[in-house]
TORNU-440837 format. One record per atom (N, C-alpha, C): residue in three letters; x, y, z. Coordinates in steps of 0.02 Angstrom, whole numbers, plus 32768, in hexadecimal, padded with zeros to 4 digits. Example, Ala and Ser with C-alpha at 12.3 -4.5 7.8 and 13.67 -1.06 7.14 Angstrom:
BEGIN
Ala82947EE48186 Ala82677F1F8186 Ala82947F5B8186 Ser82827F908162 Ser82AC7FCB8165 Ser82858002818A 
***
This chain:
BEGIN
Met80227FC28001 Met800080048001 Met802280418004 Ala801E80627FC8 Ala804980B07FDA Ala803380DF8008 Asp807380FD8017 Asp806F812E8059 Asp802081568051 Glu801E816E8027 Glu7FD8818E800C Glu7FA48179802E Glu7F988126800F Glu7F6381028034 Glu7F6B8103807D Lys7F9380F7809F Lys7F9F80F680F6 Lys7F7E813A8112 Arg7F92817980F3 Arg7F7A81C08115 Arg7F3481B6812C Gln7F2781C2816A Gln7EE981CE817F Gln7EC882198174 Thr7E8A82118172 Thr7E738261816D Thr7E5B828281A9 Gly7E3E825881F0 Gly7E4482778217 Gly7E72825F823F Phe7E6B82768291 Phe7E97826782CA Phe7E62826C82FF Thr7E8282598335 Thr7E5B8254837C Thr7E7F829083AA Val7E5082B683D7 Val7E6582EE8402 Val7E4E82CA8442 Lys7E8082C38472 Lys7E6082B384B9 Lys7E7C82F584DA Ile7E54830A8512 Ile7E6B83398540 Ile7E5B831C8587 Val7E96832085AF Val7E9582FE85EE Val7EA6833F8623 Thr7E7E8339865A Thr7E8C8365869E Thr7E9B834886D3 Pro7EAF835A8713 Pro7EAE83308747 Pro7E6A83078763 Glu7E3A832F8741 Glu7DFE830B8758 Glu7DE382D8871F Gly7E0682C486FF Gly7E0C829586CC Gly7E0682A0866F Leu7DDF828B8658 Leu7DD2828185FF Leu7D9C82B385F4 Ile7DA882EE85DC Ile7D72831B85D4 Ile7D5C8326859D Tyr7D8B83168566 Tyr7D68830D8526 Tyr7D9882D784FF Asp7D6382A684D2 Asp7D95827384A0 Asp7D64827C845F Gln7D8B82948424 Gln7D6A829583F8 Gln7D85827883B6 Asp7D6682598391 Asp7DA48220834F Asp7D8182488308 Gln7DAE823C82E2 Gln7D95826382A0 Gln7D9782A7829D Val7DC482BF82BA Val7DD2831782BC Val7DFA8328827D Thr7DE0835F8265 Thr7DF783748228 Thr7E3583A0822E Ile7E2683D18267 Ile7E6A83F98283 Ile7E61840A82C7 Ala7E98841A82F2 Ala7E9184438328 Ala7EC98476832C Thr7EAB84AE8350 Thr7EC384D48356 Thr7EE684D78393 Ile7F2184DF83B3 Ile7F4284E983F1 Ile7F59852E83EB Asn7F6C854C842C Asn7F8D85798434 Asn7FC8856E846B Thr8001856C8456 Thr8046855B8485 Thr806385998487 Gln8091858D84BA Gln80BE85CF84E2 Gln80D785EA84A8 Gly80F085C3845E Gly810A85E88437 Gly80DD85F783FC Gly80A485F58407 Gly806F85FE83C8 Gly803C85D783C4 Gln801B85DE8387 Gln7FEB85AE8366 Gln7FFF857F8345 Ile7FD9853F8353 Ile7FE785158328 Ile7FB184F18314 Gly7FA884E182C1 Gly7F6B84BB82B3 Gly7F85847182A4 Val7F62844782CC Val7F80840582BB Val7F4583DA8293 Met7F5383C48268 Met7F268397823F Met7F4783498236 Ala7F23830E8212 Ala7F3B82CD8221 Ala7F8182CF81F5 Asn7FA5829E8209 Asn7FE6828D81F2 Asn801D82C88205 His800482F58231 His803A832C8245 His80748309825A Glu80A68328825C Glu80F383148281 Glu80E7830B82C7 Pro80FF82D882EA Pro80F882E68330 Pro810B831F8357 Ile80F2834B8385 Ile80F7837F83AB Ile80F4837283F0 Leu811683A5840F Leu8106839A8461 Leu811083EE8476 Ala80DC84128490 Ala80D28460849D Ala80BC846284D9 Ala80D9849484FF Ala80AE84BC853D Ala807884DE8525 Leu803484CE853E Leu800585098525 Leu8001853D8543 Ala7FE8856E8536 Ala7FD685B18540 Ala7F8B85B0856A Ile7F7C85DC8594 Ile7F2785DB85A9 Ile7F0686068572 His7EEB85D8854B His7ECC85E18514 His7E9285C28502 Glu7E6E85BD84CA Glu7E4285A284A6 Glu7E5685778478 Leu7E3585328479 Leu7E508502844F Leu7E0F84EC8418 Val7E2F84ED83EC Val7DDE84F183C0 Val7DF684A8838D Val7DA88480838F Val7DB384408372 Val7D8A843D8343 Lys7D9F842782F9 Lys7D66842882BE Lys7D5E83D982B3 Lys7D1183C482A4 Lys7D0B838F8284 Lys7CC883928260 Asp7CCB83798231 Asp7C8D83828201 Asp7C6D83C78206 Gly7CA083E981EB Gly7C8A843F81E4 Gly7C7C845C8221 Gln7C718431825B Gln7C638459829D Gln7CA4845F82C5 Ser7C8984A482E1 Ser7CC884BF830B Ser7CB784B68358 Lys7CE7849E8384 Lys7CE1848A83CE Lys7D0D84B083EE Ser7D0B84E8841A Ser7D3385178447 Ser7D3D84F58486 Leu7D7A84F284A6 Leu7D8684DA84DF Leu7DAF851184FD Ala7DA985228545 Ala7DE68549856A Ala7E03851B8592 Val7E44852F856E Val7E7B84F28595 Val7EB2852C85B3 Asn7EAF851685F3 Asn7EE585498620 Asn7F1885208636 Gly7F5B85238605 Gly7F9A85098607 Gly7F8884C185F7 Gly7FD184AE8606 Gly7FDE846185FD Gly800D845985CA Val7FFF841785A5 Val802F8400856E Val800E83EA852C Ala801983F48501 Ala7FF883C884CA Ala80288391849D Glu801E8351848D Glu8050832E8472 Glu8015830E843F Phe8047830E8401 Phe802F82ED83C7 Phe804F82B7839D Ser80348281838D Ser805C82468384 Ser802D8209836E Lys803C81EA8338 Lys801881B78311 Lys7FC781C3831C Asn7FC6820482EE Asn7F88822582EE Asn7F548227832C Val7F63823D8373 Val7F5A823783A0 Val7F5C827B83C1 Leu7F3F82B383DA Leu7F4782F483E9 Leu7F3A82DC8435 Thr7F6382D98474 Thr7F5782DA84AA Thr7F6A831F84CD Val7F40834584F3 Val7F4B837A8513 Val7F43836C855D Ile7F6783688581 Ile7F68837485CB Ile7F6F83BA85F4 Ala7F3C83C685FC Ala7F2684088616 Ala7F1984178662 Asp7F33844F8680 Asp7F20847186BD Asp7ED6845E86C6 Ser7EB5847E86AD Ser7E60846F86A7 Ser7E4E847C8665 Ala7E20846D864B Ala7DFE847C8612 Ala7DA78474860D Glu7D8F849B85F1 Glu7D3C848885E7 Glu7D2584A385A0 Val7CFB847F858F Val7CDA84788552 Val7CB584B58546 Ala7CAE84E3851A Ala7C8085248519 Ala7C4F85138540 Asp7C1484EC851A Asp7BD584DA8539 Asp7BBE84CF8586 Glu7C0384B685A7 Glu7C0284BB85E1 Glu7C2284E8860D Ile7C28851385FC Ile7C4A855C8627 Ile7C1B85728647 Asp7C2585798684 Asp7BF885A786B4 Asp7C0B85F486B5 Val7BE486188682 Val7BFC8669867E Val7BFD868E86B4 Asn7BD5868286E4 Asn7BC4869B872D Asn7C01869C8743 Arg7C11865B8759 Arg7C488634877D Arg7C9686648767 Ala7C9086628720 Ala7CDB866A86FC Ala7CDC86C18706 Glu7C9586F58708 Glu7CA6872B870F Glu7CAB87438758 Asn7C9987148791 Asn7CA1871A87D2 Asn7CFC872387E7 Ala7D0D86DF87BB Ala7D4A86CA87BC Ala7D84870A879A Lys7D67871C876A Lys7D8F8762875F Lys7D868799878A Lys7D5B87A8879E Lys7D5187DE87D8 Lys7D7987CE880B Arg7D7187948822 Arg7DAA876F8862 Arg7DF1878B8846 Ala7E05876D881C Ala7E52877087FB Ala7E5D87B887E9 Glu7E3D87ED87D7 Glu7E42883587D6 Glu7E5088508813 Asp7E2D88388842 Asp7E3088608885 Asp7E7C885088AD Arg7E8487F9889D Arg7EB987E788BC Arg7EFB880C889E Leu7F0F88188853 Leu7F2988408828 Leu7F39887D8842 Gln7F0688A1885C Gln7F0388E4886B Gln7F2488E788B3 Lys7F0888B488E5 Lys7F2888B9892C Lys7F7E88A6891C Ala7F8F887B88ED Ala7FD3886D88F4 Ala800088A988C8 Gln7FDE88BA88AA Gln800088FA8889 Gln7FFE893188B2 Glu7FD9894488E6 Glu7FE5896A8914 Glu802C89628948 Val802A89198962 Val805989038987 Val80AB88FA895B Ala80A888F48921 Ala80D388F288E3 Ala80F8889E88F2 Asn80C988758903 Asn80D38814890A Asn80D0880D88CD Gln810A87F088B2 Gln80F887ED886B Gln80EB87988871 His80F98778889D His80D78727889E His8095872A8898 Glu806A875588CC Glu8037874E88CB Glu800B877D8885 Met803A87A5886B Met802287D4881D Met8022879487F5 Glu8051876E87ED Glu8054873187B9 Glu800F870687C0 Lys801986EB87FF Lys7FD186C68810 Lys7F9786DE87F0 Ala7F938727880B Ala7F4F873B87EE Ala7F42874187B0 Arg7F72874F8799 Arg7F7987648746 Arg7F5E87268721 Ile7F7C86F38735 Ile7F6F86AA871A Ile7F1B86A4872E Ala7F0F86A98759 Ala7EBD86A78769 Ala7E9D86C9873A Leu7EAD87028732 Leu7E9B873A8714 Leu7E91871586CF Met7EC186F986B3 Met7EC886E7866C Met7E9586A5866F Arg7E96867A8698 Arg7E6E86448684 Arg7E23864F8688 Ala7E19868E86AD Ala7DCA869F86B4 Ala7DBD86C78675 Val7DE686EE8657 Val7DCF8712861D Val7DC486D985ED Asn7DF086A185D9 Asn7DFA866A85A0 Asn7DBE864B85B8 Arg7D9C864485E1 Arg7D5D86118603 Arg7D2C864685C8 Ile7D25868A85E2 Ile7CED86A285CD Ile7CF286C8858A His7D2486BB8554 His7D3F86C98517 His7D1486888500 Val7D2F864E851D Val7D1C861084F0 Val7CC9860A84FD Ala7CB2861D852F Ala7C708621853D Ala7C4086458505 Ser7C6786848507 Ser7C4286BD84D9 Ser7C4A86A48493 Ile7C8486748480 Ile7C70865D8436 Ile7C3A8626842B Arg7C2585FC845E Arg7BEF85DA846A Arg7BBE85FB8459 Asn7BB5863F8479 Asn7B7E86618479 Asn7B6B86748432 Gly7B9E86A48417 Gly7BAE86B283D2 Gly7B91868783A0 Gln7B96863983BB Gln7B81861D836B Gln7B3D86168363 
***
């Protein structure tokens, strides 16, 4: 069989958090991940990769439909037509509680303000990360509501 005939047209995406497997989809056309080094589009038969993820949206396309997920850090590994994301936390857009995310954003903004007032770099960094996570969740949820 020629190499062209062996090539698959779809691949599998699995997203795992400390809570367990939160997303598992076969026959994905493309996944767009945001790494510490920039955005990467992954398709079937992509070269193997290992990348640290940014706190950002991950988009999975299958059958002409897009699914957005809020991914909050972690790593992505692609090999043998499986994209495995091991994330600190992740949520599918449809499952995001926007009120909870808005409350988390407000708490993070307050923590950041207090840390800046006393020039506590460690607390400022923790608050900044919490704020980025909340904003990411709100952004991904808004994409769901805009579709």
